[in-house]
Structures are given as structure tokens and as C-alpha cells.
C-alpha positions in Angstrom: 10.6 2.5 39.6 9.8 3.6 35.5 12.8 5.9 34.4 12.4 9.2 33.1 12.5 8.1 29.6 10.0 5.1 29.8 7.3 7.6 31.2 8.4 10.1 29.0 7.6 7.3 26.3 4.4 6.5 28.2 3.1 9.6 28.1 3.8 10.3 24.1 2.5 7.3 22.8 -0.4 7.5 25.1 -1.3 10.9 23.3 -0.6 10.0 19.8 -3.3 7.1 20.2 -0.7 4.3 19.5 -1.6 1.5 22.3 0.4 -1.0 20.5 3.1 1.1 21.5 2.1 1.9 24.5 1.6 -1.9 26.0 5.2 -2.5 24.7 6.1 0.4 26.6 3.9 -0.9 29.1 6.1 -4.3 29.6 9.7 -2.4 28.9 8.7 -1.1 32.2 7.3 -3.9 33.4 10.7 -5.8 32.3 12.6 -3.2 34.3 10.9 -3.4 37.3 11.8 -7.2 37.6 15.3 -7.2 37.3 15.3 -4.4 39.8 13.8 -7.1 42.2 10.4 -6.0 42.1 8.4 -9.2 40.7 5.0 -8.1 42.1 4.3 -4.5 40.3 5.8 -6.5 37.3 3.1 -9.2 37.4 0.5 -6.5 38.2 2.1 -4.7 35.1 2.0 -7.7 32.9 -1.3 -9.1 34.0 -2.9 -5.5 33.1 -1.9 -5.3 29.3 -2.8 -8.6 28.6 -6.4 -8.1 29.9 -6.1 -4.4 27.9 -5.2 -6.7 24.5 -7.8 -9.6 25.3 -10.3 -7.0 25.9 -9.4 -5.4 22.3 -10.1 -8.3 20.7 -11.9 -9.1 17.0 -16.0 -10.5 17.5 -19.1 -11.2 15.3 -21.2 -8.4 14.9 -24.5 -8.4 14.0 -25.1 -9.8 10.9 -28.1 -11.8 9.3 -27.8 -15.5 10.2 -27.0 -16.4 7.0 -23.6 -14.3 7.6 -22.5 -15.1 10.9 -19.8 -16.5 10.7 -18.6 -14.5 7.5 -17.9 -11.2 8.8 -16.2 -10.4 11.9 -16.2 -6.8 13.0 -13.6 -5.1 15.4 -12.8 -1.2 16.2 -9.2 -1.3 15.7 -6.7 0.8 17.9 -3.9 1.3 15.1 -3.6 5.0 14.2 -1.9 6.0 11.6 1.5 7.1 13.0 2.1 3.5 12.8 2.2 3.6 9.1 6.3 3.7 7.6 5.7 3.6 3.9 6.3 6.3 1.2 5.2 10.0 1.5 2.9 9.6 -2.0 1.7 6.7 -0.5 0.6 8.4 3.1 -0.7 11.5 1.1 -3.4 9.1 -0.6 -4.4 7.6 2.4 -4.9 11.1 3.9 -6.9 11.7 1.3 -9.0 9.0 1.5 -9.6 10.1 5.4 -10.3 14.0 4.4 -12.9 12.9 1.6 -14.8 10.7 3.7 -14.9 13.2 6.5 -16.0 16.2 4.4 -18.4 13.2 2.3 -21.3 16.0 3.2 -19.7 18.9 1.5 -18.8 16.8 -1.5 -22.3 15.1 -1.9 -23.8 19.1 -1.7 -22.1 19.7 -5.6 -23.3 15.9 -6.3 -19.6 14.3 -5.9 -19.0 10.7 -3.8 -15.9 10.2 -1.6 -13.0 8.5 -2.1 -14.6 5.1 -1.1 -13.8 1.8 -3.1 -10.2 1.3 -2.8 -7.7 -1.3 -4.6 -5.2 -2.3 -2.1 -2.1 -4.3 -4.3 1.3 -5.6 -3.1 3.1 -9.3 -1.5 2.1 -10.7 2.0 2.7 -8.4 5.0 3.9 -5.2 3.5 1.1 -3.7 5.1 -2.6 -4.1 3.9 -4.3 -5.1 6.4 -2.9 -2.8 9.0 -4.1 -0.2 6.5 -7.2 -0.9 6.3 -7.2 -1.3 10.3 -5.4 2.6 10.6 -8.4 3.8 8.2 -11.5 2.5 10.7 -9.7 4.0 13.4 -8.9 7.6 11.7 -12.3 7.2 10.9 -13.5 5.8 14.2 -16.2 3.2 12.4 -16.3 -0.8 12.5 -13.7 -2.3 10.4 -15.6 -6.0 9.3 -13.2 -8.5 7.3 -14.9 -10.0 4.8 -14.1 -13.7 5.5 -13.7 -14.7 1.8 -12.5 -18.4 1.9 -15.3 -19.3 3.4 -17.6 -16.7 1.8 -17.3 -18.5 -1.8 -18.9 -21.8 -1.9 -19.9 -25.0 -3.7 -23.9 -23.8 -4.1 -24.5 -22.3 -7.2 -26.2 -19.0 -6.5 -25.5 -18.7 -3.1 -22.0 -16.9 -2.6 -24.0 -14.4 -4.7 -26.9 -14.1 -2.3 -24.4 -13.9 0.3 -22.8 -11.0 -1.5 -26.3 -9.0 -1.8 -26.6 -9.1 1.7 -23.6 -7.5 2.8 -23.9 -5.0 0.4 -27.3 -4.2 2.0 -26.2 -4.5 5.6 -23.0 -2.6 4.1 -25.3 0.6 2.7 -27.5 0.3 6.7 -24.5 0.4 8.8 -21.6 3.2 8.1 -17.9 0.9 8.4 -15.2 -0.2 6.8 -15.2 -3.4 4.7 -12.4 -5.5 3.8 -12.2 -8.6 1.9 -8.9 -9.7 1.7 -7.4 -11.6 -0.4 -10.1 -11.1 -3.0 -9.0 -12.5 -6.5 -10.4 -15.4 -5.0 -13.8 -13.8 -6.2 -12.2 -11.6 -8.8 -10.1 -13.3 -10.8 -10.3 -12.9 -14.7 -12.8 -14.6 -16.5 -11.6 -15.4 -18.9 -9.2 -18.3 -17.3 -9.4 -21.6 -18.7 -9.8 -23.4 -15.8 -12.3 -21.0 -14.7 -15.9 -22.8 -13.1 -19.3 -20.6 -14.9 -20.4 -20.3 -11.3 -17.1 -18.3 -10.2 -17.9 -15.8 -13.7 -21.1 -15.3 -12.4 -20.4 -14.6 -8.7 -17.7 -12.2 -10.4 -20.4 -10.6 -12.5 -22.6 -10.0 -9.2 -19.8 -8.4 -7.7 -19.3 -6.3 -10.4 -23.0 -5.0 -10.1 -22.9 -4.7 -6.7 -19.8 -2.5 -6.5 -21.3 -0.3 -9.7 -24.7 0.6 -8.1 -23.5 0.5 -4.3 -23.8 4.1 -3.2 -23.5 3.7 0.2 -21.1 6.1 2.7 -18.6 2.7 3.8 -15.3 2.4 2.7 -15.1 -0.8 0.5 -11.8 -2.0 0.6 -10.3 -5.0 -1.2 -6.4 -6.0 -1.4 -4.7 -8.7 -3.0 -1.0 -10.4 -3.4 -1.9 -11.4 -6.9 -3.2 -8.6 -9.1 -2.0 -10.4 -12.3 -5.2 -12.5 -11.7 -7.6 -10.1 -11.4 -10.3 -9.5 -14.4 -9.0 -6.0 -16.0 -12.5 -5.0 -15.6 -12.5 -4.3 -11.7 -9.7 -1.5 -11.8 -11.8 1.0 -13.7 -14.5 0.1 -10.6 -11.7 1.1 -8.3 -12.0 5.4 -7.3 -8.2 4.4 -5.9 -5.5 1.8 -6.9 -2.6 1.5 -3.6 0.7 -0.5 -4.7 2.5 -1.8 -2.0 5.8 -3.2 -1.4 8.9 -4.1 0.8 10.3 -1.5 3.1 13.4 0.2 1.9 16.7 1.0 4.2 14.9 4.1 6.0 11.8 2.4 6.7 13.7 -1.0 7.9 15.3 1.7 10.3 11.8 3.5 11.7 10.0 0.3 11.7 12.9 -1.1 14.0 12.8 2.3 15.9 8.7 2.8 16.7 9.0 -0.7 17.7 12.5 -1.4 19.8 11.8 2.1 21.4 14.2 2.0 24.7 15.1 -1.3 24.1 18.4 0.3 21.8 21.7 0.8 23.1 23.5 3.4 21.9 25.6 1.6 20.1 23.9 -0.5 17.7 25.2 -1.8 14.4 22.3 -0.4 12.0 24.6 -1.3 9.0 24.7 -4.9 9.6 20.7 -5.0 11.2 19.4 -2.8 8.0 21.4 -5.3 5.9 19.8 -8.4 7.2 16.1 -7.1 6.9 16.0 -6.2 3.2 14.3 -9.5 2.5 12.1 -9.1 4.7 8.4 -7.6 4.8 7.4 -4.5 7.1 5.1 -7.3 9.0 8.5 -9.5 9.4 10.6 -7.3 10.7 8.0 -6.3 13.1 7.7 -10.1 14.4 11.0 -10.1 14.5 11.3 -7.3 16.6 8.4 -8.6 18.7 11.0 -12.6 19.4 13.8 -9.7 20.6 11.4 -8.3 22.8 10.2 -11.1 24.2 13.6 -12.9 24.6 14.9 -9.6 26.5 11.5 -9.4 28.8 12.3 -13.5 29.8 16.2 -12.8 30.0 15.8 -9.7 31.8 17.7 -7.5 30.0 17.2 -4.1 29.3 19.5 -3.8 25.9 19.1 -5.6 22.7 22.1 -5.5 21.1 22.0 -6.0 17.2 23.7 -9.5 17.4 20.4 -10.7 19.5 18.1 -9.4 17.0 20.1 -10.1 14.0 19.5 -13.8 15.5 15.8 -13.3 15.4 16.1 -11.7 11.6 17.7 -14.8 10.8 15.2 -16.8 11.8 12.6 -15.6 10.3 15.1 -15.8 7.1 15.4 -19.4 7.9 11.3 -19.6 7.5 10.8 -17.6 4.7 13.5 -19.8 3.1 12.4 -23.0 4.4 
């Protein structure tokens, strides 16, 4: 049977609204049961986790016909407890959440809540996760705009689709996430720019200026130097992301590996190996280590086991 610590961790993750952690601990219990020779119950637990994960997957929402396939919607279950970042950045995200919840009070004083947010930072540093957390905490859908499919070669078509998205945003409150935003927010003075993209950017600037919906518009980019300077003053807040500090690396690993960590674990060596990785890459290394432990019926992951997964990520990063 599951250990007392596993049961307590399972209960904590449930009441903290951390489904991904809940799934991880459930799989750890399945691995424990398999090691005890209880193959049937281990199989049942894994099947239950797989079924729940599939049910929580993304779906296409009922957007106008012209926008079908351009916007993906989901109801994220990522709580803000999973965010590993500086206290200053957490406080600013909390402020966005607080103002949204108190938007009626702000409106009564002629004020608008923070709702146009620009996220800047390298890949894998938590920008998409922030959008998911905001949607979950505010109990609204997350609508991800497929920017690469939004931009077309036909003159006027992209601007028309943008107008439809902003109209929909006004009528349907949610988080609208424009990833790789520099695809439409590029500098208008760039020599290799074409007239159509300048028109698209001008259209976007007009729409974001005129937008008075309650929805959150979140734009994210890995390349802020490509953005037009006029964009920055249109956003209520600009949040900068970076790779995790040593303290944050340890917290990410502890949160993810949980009960797999033995009493003796060479943290110094592990943290040193992770310094070149983003938060997403560290999480993927943790997942790789967990899968290996489950498949080899191990109850613990040694520092050497984990480092081998990190080195694979480092190798991919170099390659």
C-alpha cells in the first residue's frame, strides 16, 4: 500500500489545486505498488491518471468560421503555487489577479484593471505558464492565438482576422495569449519589412488602444529587440523573465521529484549541472528521471541518475 508520506502529499496537492503534482505523486504510488508486486492496482492507477490528463487537454472553441483553427482554448488547472520566480515578479502577477477580481470597484472610480500585459524572456522561463496560471486563478478560459497561422500573405486578411479576435474578446471574457508576438509586433522601420506587415501592426496598435473589454490580453516574446517601440506604452505592465537562480533550481526539482529524492542527495553538483537550463528544461529533466525510475521499479532517484538526464538536455542544448 501507499506510504503515509505519499498519502499526505497526495492530499496536500489536491487541496493546493496542483493537478500536475497530484498526477506525479499518483504515478509514484503506482511505481511503489508495482515494486511491491501489485501489478494490477499499479496498472489501474496509471490508467486513471492517463484518462484524467486526456480529459483536461486543449480543445478548439466556437470562434467565427474564419477563425477556426487559429485559436485554441483550454481550461488550465495550473495554480500559482507552481510558479517559481522572484518575489517581485510574483507580486506583480498577484496584482494583476487582484485588480481583475476587483475590476467593478475600479470601474466605479473611472479606472481600468491591469489587462494588457507583455511578457519578455528566453524560451522556457515561464511565460506560457504565467498565462495558464492567470486563466486558472481568474476562472476564465485561456485562448491561445496561433500567431504563425494568423499572419497570411493575402493583403488585408490578417487585419480582418485581428478585428474578429478583438470583437470576440470584448464579448467573451478570458485570457487571450499572443505567443511569439514579434511576428506581428515587429519594428515598422526595419529595412526588410513589407507594407502589409506595417499595416497589420498599425491595425493592432489601434485595436489595443481602443479595446475596453474585461479580457486579459497577454503578449509574449523571446526577442524584445524586434518589437516596435510604440507597442511598449500600449501595455499596462511589462514583465521580464530569466533563467532560474540556484535557489529556484532547487525548488523546481524539489517540487517535481517530491518523494523520489533520497535523504542523501548531492544538491551542489545537481544545481551546477542545471545552471545552463531553463525552468522548462529542468522540469523535462525531472520528468525523464521519474519515467526512468518508474520503468526500472526504483523508489528513489539518485543525484547521478538525475544528472545523467540533465546532461542529455545539455547535449541537446549544445546540439
